[in-house]
C-alpha positions as CSV (number, residue, x, y, z in Angstrom):
1,M,0.0,0.0,0.0
2,K,2.9,2.4,0.8
3,G,4.4,1.6,-2.6
4,L,1.1,2.3,-4.3
5,T,0.9,5.7,-2.6
6,V,4.4,6.7,-3.8
7,W,3.5,5.6,-7.4
8,V,0.2,7.6,-7.4
9,N,1.9,10.7,-5.9
10,T,4.7,10.5,-8.5
11,F,2.7,9.8,-11.7
12,L,-0.7,11.5,-11.0
13,L,0.1,14.3,-8.6
14,G,-3.6,15.1,-8.0
15,N,-4.4,15.5,-11.6
16,L,-6.9,12.6,-11.5
17,P,-9.0,11.2,-8.6
18,A,-7.4,8.1,-7.2
19,F,-8.8,5.2,-5.3
20,A,-6.9,2.5,-3.4
21,G,-7.3,-1.0,-4.7
22,I,-7.3,-3.5,-1.9
23,Q,-7.3,-7.3,-2.5
24,A,-9.5,-9.3,-0.2
25,F,-7.9,-12.7,-1.0
26,N,-5.0,-14.3,0.8
27,L,-5.4,-11.9,3.7
28,P,-3.5,-13.0,6.9
29,D,-6.4,-11.8,9.0
30,L,-9.3,-9.3,8.9
31,K,-7.4,-6.7,10.9
32,N,-5.0,-6.5,7.9
33,L,-7.9,-5.4,5.6
34,S,-9.0,-2.7,8.0
35,Q,-5.5,-1.4,8.4
36,M,-5.1,-1.0,4.6
37,V,-8.4,0.8,4.4
38,E,-7.3,3.2,7.2
39,F,-3.9,3.7,5.4
40,S,-5.8,4.7,2.2
41,R,-7.6,7.3,4.2
42,L,-4.4,8.7,5.7
43,A,-2.9,8.8,2.2
44,Q,-5.9,10.9,1.1
45,F,-7.2,8.6,-1.6
46,Q,-10.8,9.4,-2.6
47,G,-11.9,6.0,-1.5
48,S,-11.1,2.3,-1.4
49,V,-12.1,-0.4,-3.9
50,I,-12.0,-3.9,-2.4
51,F,-11.8,-6.8,-4.8
52,A,-12.7,-9.4,-6.0
53,Y,-16.4,-10.0,-5.4
54,P,-16.1,-13.8,-5.0
55,Y,-13.8,-13.3,-2.0
56,L,-16.1,-11.0,-0.1
57,N,-17.6,-13.6,2.2
58,S,-19.9,-12.9,5.1
59,E,-17.1,-12.7,7.6
60,I,-15.3,-10.0,5.6
61,L,-18.6,-8.1,5.0
62,D,-19.5,-8.2,8.6
63,S,-16.1,-6.9,9.6
64,L,-16.3,-4.0,7.2
65,K,-19.8,-3.0,8.4
66,Q,-18.5,-2.8,12.0
67,G,-15.4,-0.9,11.0
68,P,-14.7,1.4,8.0
69,F,-17.8,0.8,5.8
70,K,-21.4,1.4,6.9
71,Q,-23.1,1.3,3.5
72,K,-22.5,1.3,-0.2
73,V,-22.0,4.6,-1.9
74,E,-21.5,5.7,-5.5
75,A,-17.9,6.5,-6.4
76,P,-17.8,10.3,-6.8
77,S,-15.1,10.1,-9.5
78,R,-17.6,8.5,-11.9
79,K,-18.9,12.0,-12.6
80,Y,-15.4,13.3,-13.4
81,L,-14.2,13.9,-16.9
82,L,-10.6,14.5,-17.7
83,S,-11.6,17.5,-19.9
84,L,-13.0,19.1,-16.8
85,V,-9.7,19.3,-15.0
86,P,-8.6,22.9,-15.3
87,V,-5.4,23.3,-17.3
88,E,-3.9,25.5,-14.6
89,K,-4.2,22.7,-12.1
90,V,-2.4,20.1,-14.3
91,Q,1.2,19.8,-13.0
92,V,4.3,19.0,-15.1
93,V,5.7,15.7,-14.0
94,Q,9.4,14.7,-14.1
95,Y,9.3,11.0,-15.0
96,S,13.1,10.4,-14.5
97,H,16.0,11.3,-12.3
98,P,17.7,14.5,-13.3
99,N,21.0,13.0,-12.2
100,P,20.6,9.2,-12.5
101,R,22.9,6.8,-10.7
102,T,25.7,5.4,-12.8
103,I,27.6,2.1,-12.6
104,K,30.5,1.0,-14.7
105,A,31.0,-2.4,-16.4
106,Q,34.7,-3.1,-17.1
107,F,35.7,-5.1,-20.1
108,I,37.4,-8.5,-19.6
109,E,39.1,-10.6,-22.3
110,E,38.3,-14.0,-20.9
111,E,35.0,-15.5,-19.8
112,I,34.3,-16.0,-16.1
113,Q,33.6,-19.4,-14.6
114,V,30.1,-18.9,-13.1
115,D,30.3,-20.4,-9.6
116,G,29.0,-17.7,-7.3
117,L,32.3,-17.3,-5.5
118,L,33.2,-13.9,-7.0
119,N,36.8,-14.6,-6.3
120,E,38.3,-13.7,-9.8
121,D,40.6,-10.7,-10.0
122,S,38.2,-9.0,-12.4
123,W,35.5,-8.9,-9.6
124,K,38.0,-7.6,-7.1
125,N,38.5,-4.5,-9.4
126,A,34.8,-4.1,-10.3
127,D,32.7,-1.1,-9.5
128,F,30.7,-2.6,-6.6
129,Q,27.9,-0.4,-5.4
130,N,25.2,-0.6,-2.7
131,E,22.9,2.0,-1.0
132,F,19.7,0.3,-2.2
133,S,16.7,2.5,-1.5
134,L,13.2,1.4,-0.4
135,I,10.6,1.9,-3.1
136,T,8.3,3.4,-0.5
137,G,10.6,6.5,-0.4
138,E,11.5,5.8,3.2
139,G,15.3,5.9,2.8
140,L,17.8,3.2,2.5
141,A,17.0,-0.5,3.0
142,S,17.8,-1.9,6.4
143,S,19.3,-5.0,4.8
144,Q,21.7,-3.9,2.1
145,T,22.6,-5.3,-1.3
146,T,25.8,-4.8,-3.3
147,V,26.1,-5.2,-7.1
148,A,28.7,-5.0,-9.8
149,C,28.9,-5.7,-13.6
150,L,31.5,-6.9,-16.1
151,F,31.4,-7.7,-19.8
152,S,33.3,-9.8,-22.3
153,P,33.0,-10.1,-26.1
154,T,30.1,-12.5,-25.6
155,H,28.6,-12.1,-22.1
156,F,27.2,-9.6,-19.6
157,Y,28.1,-10.6,-16.0
158,I,26.4,-9.4,-12.8
159,A,27.4,-10.1,-9.2
160,F,25.2,-9.7,-6.2
161,R,26.1,-9.8,-2.5
162,V,23.0,-10.0,-0.4
163,D,23.4,-9.2,3.3
164,N,21.7,-10.2,6.5
165,S,19.3,-12.8,5.3
166,P,19.7,-16.1,7.2
167,S,18.8,-19.1,5.0
168,Q,16.5,-20.7,7.6
169,N,14.3,-17.6,7.6
170,R,14.1,-16.9,3.9
171,K,11.0,-17.5,1.9
172,I,11.7,-20.1,-0.8
173,T,8.7,-21.5,-2.6
174,I,9.5,-21.4,-6.3
175,Y,11.6,-24.2,-7.8
176,Q,10.4,-24.1,-11.5
177,K,11.7,-21.7,-14.1
178,D,9.5,-18.7,-14.9
179,G,7.6,-19.1,-11.6
180,P,7.0,-16.0,-9.6
181,V,10.5,-16.0,-7.9
182,F,10.1,-12.3,-7.1
183,Y,7.6,-13.2,-4.3
184,D,10.5,-15.1,-2.6
185,D,13.6,-13.6,-1.2
186,S,15.1,-12.6,-4.5
187,V,17.1,-10.2,-6.7
188,E,16.2,-8.8,-10.1
189,V,17.9,-7.1,-13.0
190,F,16.1,-4.8,-15.5
191,I,18.0,-4.1,-18.7
192,D,17.1,-1.4,-21.3
193,P,19.9,-1.6,-24.0
194,W,18.2,1.0,-26.2
195,L,17.9,3.8,-23.6
196,S,14.2,3.7,-24.5
197,S,12.8,4.2,-21.0
198,S,10.0,1.9,-22.1
199,F,11.2,-1.6,-23.1
200,Y,13.4,-3.8,-21.1
201,Y,14.5,-7.3,-20.3
202,H,13.8,-8.7,-16.8
203,F,15.9,-11.3,-15.1
204,S,15.1,-12.5,-11.6
205,L,16.2,-15.3,-9.3
206,N,15.5,-16.4,-5.7
207,S,18.0,-17.3,-3.1
208,I,18.4,-20.9,-4.4
209,G,18.9,-19.8,-8.0
210,T,15.5,-20.5,-9.6
211,Q,15.3,-18.3,-12.7
212,Y,12.7,-16.0,-14.2
213,D,13.1,-14.1,-17.4
214,S,10.8,-11.9,-19.5
215,F,10.6,-9.1,-22.0
216,S,8.4,-6.1,-21.4
217,R,6.5,-6.5,-24.7
218,S,5.9,-10.2,-24.4
219,G,6.1,-11.1,-20.7
220,P,7.4,-14.5,-19.5
221,S,6.8,-16.2,-22.8
222,W,10.2,-14.7,-23.8
223,N,12.9,-17.1,-22.7
224,A,16.7,-16.9,-22.6
225,N,19.5,-19.3,-21.8
226,W,21.6,-17.7,-19.1
227,E,23.5,-18.9,-16.1
228,V,23.3,-18.2,-12.4
229,V,25.0,-19.8,-9.4
230,V,24.1,-18.9,-5.8
231,Q,26.4,-19.4,-2.8
232,E,25.5,-19.3,0.9
233,K,27.6,-17.0,3.1
234,T,27.7,-16.5,6.9
235,N,26.0,-13.1,6.5
236,G,23.8,-13.7,3.5
237,W,24.3,-15.1,0.0
238,T,25.9,-14.2,-3.3
239,A,24.7,-14.7,-6.9
240,E,26.8,-14.7,-10.1
241,I,25.0,-14.2,-13.4
242,A,26.1,-14.6,-17.0
243,I,23.8,-13.5,-19.8
244,P,24.9,-13.9,-23.5
245,F,24.4,-10.8,-25.6
246,S,23.0,-13.0,-28.3
247,E,20.1,-14.1,-26.0
248,M,19.0,-10.5,-25.9
249,R,19.3,-10.3,-29.7
250,I,21.8,-7.4,-29.4
251,K,25.4,-7.0,-30.4
252,A,28.2,-6.8,-27.7
253,P,28.5,-3.2,-26.5
254,Q,31.4,-1.0,-27.5
255,L,33.5,0.9,-25.1
256,G,31.7,4.1,-24.1
257,D,28.2,2.6,-24.9
258,R,25.5,3.1,-22.3
259,W,22.4,1.2,-21.2
260,K,19.6,1.9,-18.8
261,I,19.6,-0.6,-15.9
262,N,18.3,-1.3,-12.5
263,F,18.9,-3.9,-9.8
264,N,16.3,-4.7,-7.2
265,R,15.8,-6.9,-4.1
266,T,12.9,-8.4,-2.2
267,D,13.6,-9.1,1.5
268,T,10.6,-11.1,2.8
269,I,12.0,-11.3,6.3
270,L,11.9,-7.5,6.8
271,G,9.2,-6.9,4.3
272,E,11.5,-4.6,2.3
273,F,11.5,-3.9,-1.5
274,S,14.6,-2.0,-2.5
275,G,16.5,-0.8,-5.6
276,W,19.8,0.5,-6.7
277,S,18.2,3.3,-8.7
278,P,15.2,4.6,-6.7
279,T,11.8,3.9,-8.3
280,P,8.4,5.1,-7.1
281,G,6.4,2.3,-5.6
282,T,7.3,-0.4,-8.1
283,F,10.3,-2.0,-9.7
284,H,8.8,-1.7,-13.2
285,A,9.5,2.0,-13.8
286,P,12.0,2.1,-16.6
287,S,12.2,5.9,-16.9
288,F,13.7,5.9,-13.4
289,F,16.4,3.3,-14.2
290,G,20.0,4.2,-13.7
291,I,22.8,4.3,-16.3
292,L,25.4,1.5,-17.1
293,E,28.6,2.6,-18.8
294,F,30.9,0.1,-20.6
295,I,34.5,0.9,-20.0
296,K,38.0,-0.5,-20.7
């Protein structure tokens, strides 16, 4: 809900009436539903829409009658028309960072053995960066993540160091490729080689290395052959990823080329969703991705 609020405040800015959408299925308890309704009020949404109808059983309806909802009412925004919004009230929105974060990928002649250890000299000299921010806009994540990139004539390499996530407490439920690994403890990479701020490849893995990949125009039906190996550490885990450029149907980058990119993490233990380049309320905000530079 906090992430939704950040997204609305970033992309709508009061130009359109907004309602909070609250799902009524898979709720931990009824108190959770009332809390989300109350948060939508504090966030000054025009109302709450609870869905879907088949899940609104008598227990939920009775709870709502006693708490936030006494009766059904017509949504006031149904009478709004976009053309009726005065031009002077429409705000200009900046859909990108004026000074985006930048990370450098150093060129390497030889391919890396993907084993998750990150002990090659090329990784020791890589541009490792952390300071992942919460997508709710509440500052840095409590449990930090560090990332770096390298590239060879044929592959793009990514290294993750994921801190403070004991394996016995992690959520691990997905074992099949292209399952929703991003609901587990996981890391994700978003790659926009065209600087389009619209189209991107999405690679994700959970803490046991189950893979998910997709393309923004075709979803998870797009598949690639890429490698990942995860290693357990005393203070978390590491992941080493190798993606052939040919799998993304692009040529190997030249020195000086730039891509848009972002790295994200889901920490189910702390309930934190964070990213290297801050995005408003969602990971899927390509205009807010950072910059990757390919260097010698």
